[in-house]
C-alpha positions in Angstrom: -2.0 30.1 12.7 -2.9 26.5 11.9 -1.0 24.6 9.3 -3.4 23.2 6.7 -2.3 20.4 4.5 -4.1 19.8 1.3 -4.3 16.1 0.1 -4.1 15.4 -3.6 -5.8 12.2 -4.7 -4.3 10.5 -7.7 -5.8 7.6 -9.7 -3.6 5.1 -8.0 -4.9 6.1 -4.6 -8.4 5.0 -5.4 -10.1 1.7 -5.5 -13.8 0.7 -6.1 -15.4 -1.5 -3.5 -19.0 -2.5 -4.0 -19.4 0.2 -6.5 -18.1 2.9 -4.1 -15.0 4.9 -5.0 -12.6 4.6 -2.0 -9.8 7.1 -1.5 -6.6 5.9 0.2 -4.6 8.4 2.1 -0.8 8.4 1.5 1.7 8.5 4.4 5.2 9.9 4.1 6.7 7.1 6.3 5.1 4.4 4.1 6.4 6.2 0.9 9.9 6.5 2.4 10.0 2.8 3.4 8.7 1.8 0.0 11.4 3.8 -1.7 14.0 2.1 0.4 12.8 -1.3 -0.7 12.7 -0.2 -4.4 16.2 1.1 -4.2 17.8 -1.7 -2.1 16.0 -4.9 -3.0 17.6 -6.3 -6.1 14.5 -7.8 -7.7 12.4 -4.7 -6.9 15.0 -2.4 -8.2 15.4 -4.3 -11.5 11.6 -4.3 -12.1 11.4 -0.6 -11.5 14.6 0.3 -13.3 13.6 -1.6 -16.4 10.0 -0.2 -16.4 11.0 3.4 -15.8 13.9 3.3 -18.3 11.6 2.0 -21.0 9.0 4.6 -20.0 11.5 7.5 -20.2 12.8 6.3 -23.6 9.3 6.1 -24.9 8.5 9.6 -23.7 11.7 10.9 -25.2 10.8 9.3 -28.6 7.4 11.1 -28.5 9.1 14.4 -27.6 7.3 14.8 -24.3 10.3 14.9 -21.9 9.2 18.3 -20.6 5.6 17.1 -19.9 5.5 13.4 -19.0 2.4 11.8 -17.6 3.8 10.9 -14.2 0.4 9.7 -13.0 0.5 7.1 -15.8 4.0 6.1 -14.7 2.9 5.9 -11.0 0.1 3.5 -12.0 2.5 1.4 -14.0 4.9 1.2 -11.1 2.2 0.4 -8.6 0.8 -2.4 -10.8 4.3 -3.9 -11.3 4.9 -3.9 -7.6 1.5 -5.3 -6.8 2.4 -8.2 -9.1 5.7 -8.6 -7.3 4.7 -8.0 -3.7 1.0 -8.3 -3.6 -1.2 -5.8 -1.7 1.3 -5.2 1.0 4.9 -4.0 1.0 7.7 -6.1 2.5 7.3 -3.9 5.7 3.6 -5.0 5.8 2.3 -1.6 4.8 -0.8 -1.2 2.5 0.8 -0.7 -0.9 -1.8 2.0 -1.6 -0.6 4.1 1.3 2.7 4.9 -0.5 2.7 8.1 -2.7 3.4 6.4 -6.0 3.3 9.8 -7.8 6.2 11.0 -5.7 8.0 7.7 -6.2 7.5 7.8 -10.0 8.6 11.4 -10.2 11.9 10.5 -8.4 12.6 7.5 -10.5 11.8 9.4 -13.7 14.2 12.2 -12.8 16.9 9.8 -11.8 16.7 8.0 -15.1 16.7 11.3 -16.9 19.9 12.2 -15.0 21.5 8.8 -15.8 20.8 9.4 -19.5 22.1 13.0 -19.4 18.7 14.4 -20.5 17.9 16.5 -17.4 
């Protein structure tokens, strides 16, 4: 039996070029390397930690901790890192090839744990 993988396309995996919606596939190795940079590079970590902490606190104030909009957080993180790194990661990967939803979900859960809200 063949393994079939279904790809899910999130807002942050799309761009519009010449009026055409372009989908960007994500790759686990790019996601992993991007996560390593976010966790181990001091300036990248500080940007993400501040952004996600503020986001978690805002979601908590609204009473939505059980149903956060992680796609929104993924877009915020992607835009913050595009401003910091540009269109490519420090490993020279296309920044859109990282799964920012997966990254955002991990950071959200970590901050929740740090605050004792999980």
